[in-house]
ROKOL-6606 format. One record per residue (C-alpha): residue in one letter; x, y, z negated. Coordinates in steps of 0.5 Angstrom, whole numbers, padded with zeros to 4 digits, always signed. Layout:
BEGIN
aXYZ...
This chain:
BEGIN
m-0016-0016+0103k-0010-0012+0100f-0012-0006+0103l-0019-0006+0099v-0015-0008+0093s-0011-0002+0093i-0017+0002+0095v-0020+0000+0088f-0014+0001+0084l-0013+0008+0087v-0020+0010+0086s-0020+0007+0079f-0013+0011+0078f-0016+0017+0080l-0022+0017+0075q-0017+0016+0070l-0013+0021+0072e-0018+0026+0072k-0020+0023+0065g-0013+0025+0063l-0013+0032+0065g-0019+0034+0061y-0026+0037+0060k-0029+0039+0067e-0035+0043+0066y-0038+0041+0073l-0038+0034+0071f-0044+0035+0066k-0051+0038+0067n-0053+0044+0064c-0061+0046+0063e-0061+0050+0070t-0058+0044+0074s-0062+0039+0069g-0069+0037+0072f-0073+0036+0066c-0070+0042+0062h-0070+0047+0068r-0078+0045+0069n-0079+0046+0061r-0075+0053+0061h-0079+0055+0067f-0085+0053+0064a-0084+0057+0057n-0081+0063+0061g-0088+0063+0065i-0092+0063+0058k-0087+0069+0055e-0088+0073+0061n-0096+0072+0061p-0099+0075+0056n-0106+0073+0058y-0104+0065+0058k-0109+0060+0056s-0106+0054+0053r-0108+0047+0057y-0108+0043+0051a-0113+0042+0046i-0116+0037+0041d-0123+0034+0042p-0126+0034+0036q-0131+0028+0037s-0125+0024+0038i-0122+0025+0031h-0122+0019+0026f-0119+0018+0019e-0116+0012+0017s-0115+0013+0009e-0112+0007+0007d-0106+0009+0011f-0107+0016+0011i-0107+0017+0018v-0111+0022+0022s-0112+0020+0030g-0115+0023+0036n-0114+0025+0043i-0111+0032+0046l-0114+0033+0052k-0109+0036+0058e-0112+0041+0063v-0109+0040+0070a-0110+0045+0075g-0115+0042+0081i-0117+0036+0077d-0123+0035+0074e-0121+0030+0069d-0117+0031+0063i-0111+0027+0062v-0112+0024+0055l-0106+0024+0050p-0107+0020+0044f-0104+0023+0037e-0103+0021+0030l-0102+0025+0024s-0099+0021+0018l-0098+0024+0011l-0091+0020+0009d-0088+0020+0002k-0085+0026-0001n-0090+0031+0003n-0087+0029+0010i-0091+0029+0016r-0091+0025+0022i-0094+0027+0029k-0094+0022+0035v-0097+0024+0042d-0097+0018+0047e-0100+0018+0054e-0106+0014+0055q-0106+0013+0063r-0099+0010+0063k-0102+0003+0061n-0105+0003+0067i-0100+0005+0072k-0099+0000+0078l-0092+0000+0081s-0089-0004+0087n-0082-0004+0083k-0084-0009+0077l-0078-0009+0074v-0079-0002+0070n-0083-0002+0064v-0088+0004+0066n-0090+0006+0058r-0087+0011+0055y-0081+0009+0051n-0083+0008+0043e-0078+0004+0040t-0073+0009+0038p-0075+0008+0031n-0074+0000+0031w-0067+0002+0031s-0066+0009+0028f-0071+0007+0022r-0068+0003+0016s-0075+0000+0016s-0081-0001+0019n-0085+0000+0013l-0086+0007+0011s-0088+0010+0005y-0095+0014+0005e-0097+0020+0001s-0101+0018-0005k-0108+0018-0005s-0108+0023-0011g-0109+0030-0009t-0110+0029-0002k-0116+0032+0001y-0119+0032+0009s-0124+0037+0011q-0126+0038+0018h-0128+0045+0020k-0131+0048+0027n-0124+0050+0030k-0119+0046+0025l-0118+0040+0021v-0115+0042+0014i-0111+0037+0010d-0109+0039+0003y-0104+0034-0001g-0098+0034-0006t-0098+0033-0013k-0093+0038-0016v-0093+0043-0011q-0099+0044-0006y-0098+0043+0001r-0103+0044+0007a-0103+0042+0014e-0108+0046+0019v-0109+0042+0025l-0112+0048+0030y-0116+0045+0036n-0116+0050+0041p-0110+0051+0043f-0107+0045+0039k-0103+0048+0034v-0101+0045+0027v-0099+0050+0021i-0096+0047+0015y-0096+0051+0008r-0092+0050+0002g-0096+0053-0004e-0099+0060-0001e-0094+0061+0005v-0093+0058+0012q-0087+0055+0013v-0087+0051+0020i-0092+0052+0026l-0092+0047+0031n-0093+0049+0038d-0094+0056+0036r-0092+0059+0042n-0096+0054+0046f-0089+0051+0049l-0092+0044+0049n-0091+0041+0056y-0093+0033+0057e-0091+0031+0064h-0096+0026+0065w-0095+0021+0071r-0097+0022+0078p-0095+0019+0084k-0090+0022+0088s-0095+0024+0094a-0098+0029+0089n-0091+0032+0087a-0093+0039+0086a-0100+0039+0088h-0103+0040+0082l-0098+0045+0078s-0100+0051+0074n-0097+0058+0076e-0092+0057+0070e-0090+0050+0073t-0084+0048+0078d-0083+0042+0082f-0075+0042+0081n-0072+0035+0081m-0079+0032+0080f-0078+0026+0084h-0070+0027+0086d-0064+0029+0082d-0059+0033+0087f-0054+0034+0081h-0048+0031+0085d-0048+0023+0086a-0055+0023+0081r-0058+0023+0088y-0058+0016+0087d-0062+0016+0081r-0069+0013+0084i-0073+0016+0078p-0079+0011+0079l-0084+0014+0074g-0083+0021+0077p-0083+0027+0072e-0084+0025+0065s-0081+0030+0060i-0084+0033+0054g-0083+0039+0051l-0085+0043+0044d-0084+0049+0040f-0083+0050+0032t-0083+0056+0029l-0079+0056+0022k-0082+0062+0018g-0077+0066+0014f-0071+0062+0016r-0065+0065+0019h-0060+0059+0017v-0061+0053+0021y-0056+0047+0021g-0055+0040+0024i-0057+0037+0031p-0050+0034+0032e-0045+0033+0035h-0043+0040+0038a-0036+0043+0037d-0039+0050+0035d-0041+0054+0028f-0044+0051+0022n-0050+0056+0023l-0053+0054+0029k-0053+0060+0034d-0058+0063+0039t-0058+0060+0046t-0064+0064+0049d-0059+0068+0053s-0055+0062+0056d-0056+0057+0061l-0054+0051+0056p-0058+0050+0050y-0055+0045+0045r-0055+0039+0048l-0056+0032+0045f-0053+0027+0050n-0048+0022+0048v-0042+0023+0053d-0035+0021+0054i-0033+0029+0054f-0025+0028+0053e-0021+0035+0051y-0028+0038+0050e-0028+0045+0049t-0029+0049+0042n-0035+0054+0041s-0039+0050+0046k-0046+0047+0046m-0044+0042+0051p-0046+0035+0049m-0041+0030+0046y-0040+0023+0043g-0046+0023+0038s-0053+0025+0038i-0057+0026+0031p-0064+0030+0033f-0065+0033+0026l-0065+0040+0024m-0065+0043+0017g-0067+0050+0016s-0066+0053+0009k-0067+0059+0005p-0068+0061-0002g-0073+0057-0005v-0075+0052+0001s-0072+0048+0006v-0075+0044+0012g-0073+0039+0016l-0075+0037+0023f-0073+0030+0026w-0075+0029+0033i-0075+0022+0034n-0073+0021+0041s-0067+0017+0044a-0067+0021+0051d-0063+0026+0054t-0065+0032+0050y-0064+0040+0050v-0066+0044+0044d-0066+0052+0045i-0065+0056+0039d-0069+0063+0039k-0066+0068+0033s-0067+0074+0037s-0074+0075+0038s-0075+0076+0031d-0071+0078+0025k-0074+0074+0020d-0076+0067+0023t-0072+0062+0027k-0076+0059+0033t-0074+0052+0037h-0076+0049+0043w-0074+0042+0044i-0074+0038+0051s-0073+0031+0052e-0073+0027+0059n-0078+0022+0057g-0081+0018+0051i-0087+0019+0047l-0087+0026+0043d-0085+0023+0036v-0083+0028+0030m-0083+0029+0023i-0083+0035+0019m-0080+0035+0012i-0081+0041+0007a-0078+0041+0000e-0075+0046-0005n-0068+0045-0003p-0063+0042+0002w-0061+0036-0002e-0069+0034-0002i-0069+0034+0005n-0063+0030+0005e-0067+0025+0001s-0073+0025+0005y-0069+0024+0012g-0065+0018+0008a-0071+0015+0006i-0073+0014+0013t-0067+0013+0017g-0062+0010+0011y-0057+0012+0007v-0049+0011+0008q-0047+0005+0007l-0042+0005+0001p-0035+0003+0004q-0030-0001+0002l-0025+0003-0002f-0019+0002+0003a-0024+0005+0008l-0023+0012+0004g-0015+0011+0004y-0011+0014+0010h-0011+0011+0017q-0005+0011+0021c-0007+0010+0029r-0004+0012+0036w-0005+0009+0043n-0001+0005+0042y+0003+0001+0037n+0007-0003+0042d+0007-0010+0039e+0008-0014+0032k+0015-0012+0031d+0013-0004+0032v+0006-0005+0027l+0011-0008+0021e+0016-0003+0022i+0011+0002+0021n+0008-0001+0015s+0015-0002+0012l+0017+0005+0014f+0011+0008+0010d+0014+0004+0004k+0021+0007+0005h+0018+0014+0005q+0014+0012-0001i+0007+0015+0003p+0001+0011+0001y-0003+0008+0007d-0009+0003+0008v-0010+0001+0015i-0006+0001+0021w-0010+0001+0028l-0009-0002+0035d-0012+0001+0041v-0013-0002+0048e-0006-0004+0050y-0006-0010+0045a-0011-0014+0049d-0009-0018+0055a-0010-0014+0061k-0015-0010+0057k-0020-0016+0056y-0023-0016+0049f-0022-0022+0044t-0015-0023+0047w-0008-0021+0045q-0002-0020+0049s+0001-0026+0047e+0008-0024+0048k+0007-0018+0044f+0003-0021+0039p+0005-0028+0038d+0002-0029+0031p-0004-0025+0029e-0005-0029+0023r+0002-0028+0021m+0002-0020+0022l-0005-0020+0018a-0002-0024+0012e+0004-0019+0012l+0000-0013+0012d-0005-0016+0007h+0001-0017+0002t+0001-0010+0000g-0007-0009+0001r-0006-0006+0008n-0012-0008+0013l-0012-0008+0021v-0017-0005+0025i-0017-0007+0033i-0021-0004+0038i-0027-0007+0042d-0031-0003+0047p-0038-0005+0050h-0035-0006+0057l-0032-0012+0059k-0027-0014+0065t-0030-0018+0070d-0027-0025+0071y-0026-0028+0065h-0030-0032+0060i-0033-0027+0056s-0036-0023+0062d-0037-0029+0065h-0042-0031+0059v-0045-0024+0059e-0047-0025+0066k-0049-0032+0066e-0053-0031+0060g-0057-0025+0062i-0055-0021+0057s-0052-0015+0061i-0054-0008+0063n-0057-0009+0069d-0058-0005+0076p-0064-0002+0078s-0065-0009+0082n-0064-0013+0076n-0057-0015+0078t-0051-0014+0073f-0049-0007+0073h-0042-0007+0075g-0038+0000+0074q-0031+0002+0072c-0027+0003+0065w-0021+0002+0062p-0020-0005+0065g-0022-0003+0072e-0028-0007+0074s-0033-0008+0068v-0040-0011+0066w-0043-0008+0060i-0046-0012+0054d-0053-0010+0053t-0054-0010+0045m-0061-0008+0046n-0062-0015+0048p-0063-0020+0042n-0060-0026+0045s-0053-0022+0045q-0053-0022+0038s-0051-0029+0037f-0046-0029+0043w-0043-0023+0039d-0043-0027+0032r-0039-0032+0036q-0033-0028+0038h-0032-0025+0031e-0034-0031+0027y-0030-0034+0020s-0027-0040+0023t-0020-0043+0023e-0021-0044+0031n-0022-0036+0032e-0015-0034+0033f-0017-0027+0036m-0019-0025+0029g-0013-0028+0025k-0017-0035+0023l-0019-0034+0016s-0016-0027+0015t-0021-0022+0011n-0017-0016+0013i-0019-0015+0020h-0024-0010+0022i-0027-0006+0028w-0027+0000+0032n-0032+0001+0037d-0030+0006+0042m-0033+0008+0049n-0040+0006+0047e-0044+0012+0050p-0043+0008+0054s-0037+0011+0058v-0037+0009+0065f-0031+0013+0069d-0035+0013+0076g-0042+0014+0073i-0046+0021+0073e-0043+0025+0067t-0038+0019+0066t-0044+0015+0063s-0049+0009+0066p-0054+0011+0071r-0060+0013+0068d-0064+0008+0072n-0060+0002+0070i-0065-0003+0066h-0064-0006+0059y-0068-0011+0055g-0075-0010+0056n-0075-0007+0063w-0073+0000+0059e-0069+0005+0064h-0063+0007+0061r-0065+0014+0061s-0070+0012+0055v-0065+0009+0051h-0059+0013+0052n-0057+0016+0046v-0059+0010+0042f-0055+0005+0046g-0048+0007+0042l-0052+0005+0035t-0054-0002+0038f-0047-0004+0040h-0044-0002+0033e-0050-0005+0029a-0049-0011+0033t-0041-0011+0031y-0043-0010+0024n-0048-0015+0024s-0043-0020+0026m-0038-0018+0021i-0043-0019+0016k-0043-0026+0017r-0036-0027+0018l-0034-0024+0011s-0041-0026+0008t-0037-0032+0004t-0031-0028+0002g-0029-0023-0003r-0029-0018+0002q-0036-0017+0004r-0037-0010+0006p-0035-0009+0014f-0031-0003+0016i-0034-0001+0023l-0032+0006+0027t-0036+0008+0032r-0035+0014+0037s-0042+0014+0039y-0048+0015+0034f-0055+0017+0033a-0060+0018+0027g-0059+0011+0023s-0052+0010+0025q-0050+0012+0018r-0052+0005+0015t-0047+0001+0019a-0041+0005+0021a-0036+0011+0020m-0035+0016+0026w-0030+0021+0028s-0030+0027+0033g-0027+0024+0039d-0021+0027+0043n-0019+0033+0040m-0013+0037+0042s-0007+0039+0038k-0009+0046+0037w-0011+0051+0032e-0018+0052+0034y-0019+0044+0034l-0017+0044+0027k-0021+0050+0025i-0027+0047+0028s-0027+0040+0025i-0029+0043+0018p-0036+0046+0021m-0037+0040+0025l-0036+0035+0019l-0041+0040+0015t-0046+0039+0020s-0046+0031+0021g-0046+0031+0013v-0052+0035+0013a-0055+0031+0019g-0054+0025+0014m-0048+0022+0017p-0043+0024+0012f-0037+0019+0014g-0034+0022+0019g-0027+0025+0021a-0023+0028+0026d-0016+0026+0029v-0011+0029+0024g-0006+0032+0029g-0010+0032+0035f-0011+0027+0040f-0008+0030+0046g-0002+0034+0046d+0004+0035+0041p+0003+0039+0035a+0008+0044+0032k+0010+0042+0025d+0007+0047+0021l+0000+0045+0025l+0001+0038+0024t+0003+0039+0016r-0004+0044+0016w-0008+0038+0019y-0006+0033+0014q-0007+0038+0008t-0014+0039+0011g-0015+0032+0013i-0014+0029+0006w-0021+0032+0005y-0024+0029+0011p-0029+0023+0009f-0026+0019+0014f-0018+0020+0014r-0014+0018+0020a-0008+0020+0024h-0009+0019+0032a-0005+0021+0038h-0005+0020+0046i-0001+0015+0049d+0003+0020+0052s+0004+0024+0045r+0011+0023+0042r+0011+0019+0035r+0009+0024+0029e+0008+0019+0023p+0009+0023+0017w+0017+0022+0017i+0018+0024+0024a+0018+0032+0022g+0023+0031+0017d+0023+0036+0011p+0020+0040+0008y+0014+0038+0013t+0015+0031+0011s+0015+0032+0003i+0009+0037+0004m+0005+0031+0008r+0007+0026+0003d+0004+0030-0003a-0002+0031+0001i-0003+0024+0002r-0002+0022-0005l-0007+0028-0007r-0012+0024-0003y-0010+0018-0007s-0010+0021-0013l-0017+0023-0012l-0020+0017-0009p-0024+0016-0015i-0028+0022-0014f-0029+0021-0007y-0031+0014-0008t-0036+0017-0013s-0039+0022-0008f-0040+0016-0003y-0044+0012-0008e-0048+0018-0010s-0049+0019-0002s-0051+0012-0001i-0057+0013-0006s-0059+0020-0005g-0057+0022+0002y-0053+0028+0000p-0047+0030+0004v-0040+0028+0001l-0037+0035+0003k-0042+0039+0000p-0044+0046+0004l-0043+0052-0001f-0051+0054+0000y-0052+0047-0003e-0049+0049-0010t-0052+0056-0010p-0059+0056-0006d-0061+0062-0008n-0055+0066-0006l-0056+0068+0001e-0049+0070+0003s-0047+0062+0001y-0051+0060+0007d-0046+0063+0012i-0039+0060+0009e-0037+0054+0014d-0030+0054+0012q-0030+0052+0005f-0034+0046+0001f-0035+0042-0005l-0032+0035-0006g-0039+0032-0008d-0041+0034-0015s-0034+0034-0017g-0034+0042-0018l-0027+0042-0013l-0028+0048-0009v-0023+0047-0002k-0021+0052+0003p-0017+0049+0008i-0012+0053+0012t-0013+0053+0019e-0010+0059+0021e-0003+0059+0024d+0002+0063+0020a-0003+0064+0014n+0001+0067+0008n-0006+0069+0004v-0013+0066+0004d-0019+0069+0002i-0024+0064-0002y-0031+0066-0003l-0034+0064-0010p-0041+0063-0009d-0044+0064-0017d-0041+0068-0023e-0038+0061-0026v-0031+0061-0028y-0027+0058-0023y-0020+0055-0025d-0014+0055-0020y-0012+0048-0018t-0008+0049-0012s-0005+0043-0009g-0008+0039-0014n-0004+0042-0019i-0005+0046-0026s-0003+0053-0025n+0003+0055-0029t-0001+0062-0030v-0008+0059-0032q-0011+0063-0027k-0018+0064-0027f-0023+0067-0023t-0031+0069-0023g-0035+0071-0017p-0040+0072-0013g-0035+0074-0008f-0029+0073-0005i-0022+0073-0008s-0015+0073-0005k-0009+0069-0006p-0002+0069-0003i+0000+0062+0000e+0006+0058+0002l+0006+0052+0007s+0006+0047+0001d+0000+0050-0002i-0007+0047-0001p-0012+0052-0004i-0017+0049-0009l-0021+0051-0015l-0024+0047-0020k-0031+0050-0022g-0032+0051-0030g-0037+0046-0033s-0033+0040-0029i-0029+0034-0031i-0026+0030-0026a-0022+0023-0026k-0016+0022-0022k-0011+0016-0022d-0004+0020-0021r+0001+0014-0020y+0004+0012-0014r+0002+0006-0011r+0003+0003-0004s-0005+0002-0002s-0011+0003-0006k-0012-0004-0007l-0006-0004-0012m-0009+0002-0016a-0015-0002-0018h-0012-0003-0026d-0009+0004-0026p-0010+0009-0032y-0014+0015-0031t-0013+0022-0032l-0018+0027-0034t-0018+0034-0033v-0023+0038-0037a-0025+0045-0034l-0030+0049-0039n-0035+0053-0036n-0037+0060-0039s-0041+0057-0044g-0036+0052-0047k-0038+0046-0044a-0037+0041-0038s-0039+0034-0035g-0037+0029-0030s-0038+0022-0028l-0035+0016-0025y-0038+0011-0021i-0034+0004-0021d-0035-0003-0018d-0030-0008-0015g-0029-0004-0008e-0030-0010-0004t-0036-0014-0004f-0044-0013-0005n-0044-0015-0012y-0046-0008-0014e-0053-0009-0010q-0054-0014-0016g-0052-0009-0021e-0045-0011-0022y-0042-0004-0023a-0041+0002-0028n-0042+0009-0029v-0038+0013-0034y-0041+0020-0036f-0036+0025-0039t-0038+0031-0043a-0034+0036-0047t-0035+0042-0051n-0031+0047-0055n-0029+0042-0060s-0031+0035-0057i-0030+0031-0051k-0034+0024-0050g-0034+0018-0046k-0040+0013-0045i-0040+0007-0040i-0047+0004-0038g-0047-0002-0033h-0047-0009-0032d-0044-0012-0038g-0040-0017-0035f-0037-0012-0030i-0035-0007-0036k-0032-0013-0039s-0027-0013-0033l-0025-0006-0034d-0022-0008-0041d-0015-0007-0039i-0016+0000-0036f-0014+0006-0040i-0015+0014-0040e-0007+0016-0040k-0008+0023-0041i-0013+0029-0042v-0012+0036-0039v-0016+0041-0042l-0015+0048-0038s-0014+0054-0041v-0014+0052-0048k-0008+0053-0053e-0005+0048-0058l-0009+0045-0063s-0008+0043-0070s-0011+0036-0070i-0014+0031-0065r-0018+0025-0068i-0021+0020-0064q-0026+0015-0065q-0027+0008-0061s-0030+0001-0062g-0031+0003-0070s-0023+0005-0070q-0021+0012-0071w-0014+0015-0070e-0010+0021-0068s-0007+0023-0062n-0001+0027-0060s-0002+0034-0056r+0002+0039-0053s+0001+0046-0050l+0003+0046-0043d+0003+0053-0039g-0003+0055-0043n-0007+0048-0042l-0008+0043-0047i-0005+0036-0046i-0007+0030-0050e-0002+0025-0048n-0003+0017-0049p-0010+0018-0053k-0010+0010-0052l-0018+0010-0050k-0021+0004-0046l-0025+0006-0041s-0030+0000-0042s-0033+0003-0049e-0036+0009-0051w-0031+0014-0055t-0031+0021-0058i-0025+0026-0059k-0026+0031-0064i-0022+0037-0063d-0021+0042-0069d-0019+0050-0068t-0021+0051-0061k-0018+0057-0058f-0018+0059-0051t-0011+0061-0047e-0011+0069-0047s-0011+0070-0039n-0014+0075-0034i-0020+0073-0031k-0020+0076-0024t-0026+0078-0021p-0028+0080-0013s-0026+0087-0012k-0031+0092-0008n-0028+0090-0002s-0030+0083-0002k-0024+0081+0003e-0019+0085+0000s-0012+0082+0002s-0006+0081-0002k+0001+0084+0001l+0005+0079-0002e+0010+0076+0002s+0011+0069+0003s+0017+0065+0006k+0016+0062+0013l+0018+0056+0015d+0021+0055+0022r+0016+0051+0027n+0019+0047+0033s+0014+0049+0039t+0013+0042+0042s+0008+0044+0047f+0007+0040+0054s+0011+0042+0060l+0012+0040+0067s+0017+0042+0072s+0015+0045+0078t+0017+0039+0082t+0013+0034+0078i+0007+0039+0079i+0007+0039+0087f+0008+0032+0087t+0002+0031+0082t-0002+0035+0086i-0001+0032+0093i-0002+0025+0090a-0009+0028+0087l-0011+0031+0093v-0010+0025+0097i-0013+0020+0092g-0019+0025+0091i-0020+0025+0099i-0020+0017+0099f-0025+0018+0093y-0030+0023+0096k-0030+0019+0102l-0032+0012+0098r-0037+0016+0094s-0040+0020+0099g-0042+0013+0103a-0045+0009+0098r-0046+0008+0091v-0041+0005+0087
């Protein structure tokens, strides 16, 4: 018995050791080794090589039926199969949705009549992805007005749209859909005849009826490593379809990948962009490998038109991007392992309208509690209650604000979730109360794997709410606690059990009884299975409804964090802090409604800092704006200058958290010492001063779907050069243009200005003492030092900040505002501010306020609109200072508010007008009259003809302490021997039986 225990321990240790040593490409499939992708690419290549290819998919015109009430056209696509007289019937529906969007669904008729000896498997194609990814099952359909159907001999024509005329032409033979906006074709579905619907067939048929373009590669078995145990009970059932985006050279989205913002051509690679949620520790940059999240949404944009493709499928998916076969178009090929074909095509004038359409379907980001936008301090692991509270006090000692401290897996007794190591955390309620004293919060990790043989996992097994193996017994696998089971949050019966673990009760000691400042981190929910193929659940495992895991894989993580969100909603419903904060590693379309995400296990290297920006721009475009990356890098020990630059970048992440591996040295901001600590402190304080802007940007995203970090082409969609910028962004609609420094030893920065508006130097959030102004379009060059964060404020903007240092965001609630006014080329500016209580859902009942600011050469005005009672609660909040950039001292400043008038003091500082203590209440309308406005005389800099001309200005360089990880030769030899021995044991075990 002891020998068996030792073997299990060694296997588990080896798996975790392998995990810790980093990304292993051989562990993961590519298109060549993935059966369904291999077959579909082979099919597509066969078509491309055969100029006489005749498609085997055509619509039966006699089957077409109109349902005018629901704006649906239905009918049958017939698939011709070699050697079989009877065609395969594929019922389709075409729906006209609100905002001029089209949805096309294609199913398989004969699947409803399949008889299998294995009755545990649902034989239908999985069609329940919308149940999880859509915000509602009630979709809005296109208005009847202006919609017209006409059936012709060879095609069906649908004209629709009100302000702009749209047309969809459905061609019968071969099946094809051509979509126009105005007079121009924008999208062609099945343009290259890559439609491939692998129909059901018995195993005995296998390759008997394949066409010349098809292959039987891995149809009924999988020869990828230990995937040979995959039973594939339904045989080949993949779907493939191509889309041509006419005139589009810039396409974005389909996260998550550590790659460029503008998607690359994949036709010469054996790896298209892959969407398959996996635990891909120490992932590579500039890679199309799958990562932790999958959003099958792609946006194409060009001046005047944007399109969105939403592939509604939760199975393993590959997306080929072809930009090489045309110098004008982008061609895409989507391939999924199974499920029905379900796709939405969205077309609009600009990219933000596409975000609105996509959000109307999948939901917009939830407006988070204000604290969630503050700074989060995390590592694996803070050791005990004393350690947590000491870190808490050290932030105060160093006058660094923060809002949340985190606990990783080591807090739990033997990694059994919903338990504490009582000797290290004897009184969680007391610890939470101490944090709450200064407005701080605690986040703890809860994963879907549950250690066997304790009350939580026992209940999951007993009540039948676990993920099951192909024999319908509880699936057992390896994860952090060792042998584990997984809760199946697709099972509706799991919700009530999950609720009880999070309930608001004096009996719930794990959650701190009645504490309201504890929140949840859902990690490892891809799900990660250490001994599983591709480190995840076997594909033939069974979920609720008898669905195979292969059908639901990418959406499982969403079901888990959504179950946690639902439980926390119930826990906090009667408190004054009702909005839960949930962080998830695995996500899907729709996850934005209930969770934030981060980019997983990155490394302490400059390349990971650099790639974090295009990754977050990508997730924002794909409707998941609340994201971040581990500041400092998860693996390794960053050099001091890298850590400093990462904080200066991280303050712009919508989710701002520092995190580190258990083997990484402590790196809280004060560890590095000055000047690094001071620079990091200043960066974090800048984040807090900008919280009103972040919160306003999140509010706008929560009602519109707009990205919080706005790509430059959103600001200037008519400027093609802005479409390629992936290392800069605007913060919402604030006018703040940011270019984080992500290169080592940088002493100069090139910033792209996307239009001819004036931009004011706002480096590190400070007003330039030389009143520097720039105009574009083009690149400008600036010298920088390590302490500099390159920021410009666009002319025409007014921003509202809170500049007083407080220990947490909660303590800033009644602090005064500072306004910064940046007049544009026409001498005007505007801005807005959204305010609510920052904690409850009362804003959904209208308890909030919007403040609107406007300015001209001779006046500044403020107006507040909103809930009267809530506005009254803002009576004690003032505007303490107004800064008007690049304006000289004036002769007089007169203020009007609430029927009173008075004059205010002003002064000129570094060429800017400072209105000090104007005594303006935020809660009522006000006007400032300015006499004798004169702009400061200054040279406005414009881009040179050489758009990236660099300044030669020397800047002081700070010494860096290299902290790279090293091993002695003795350690390396010893580790190698141990790994080989364990590897042999591991291989023998796995080659003998399925673990």
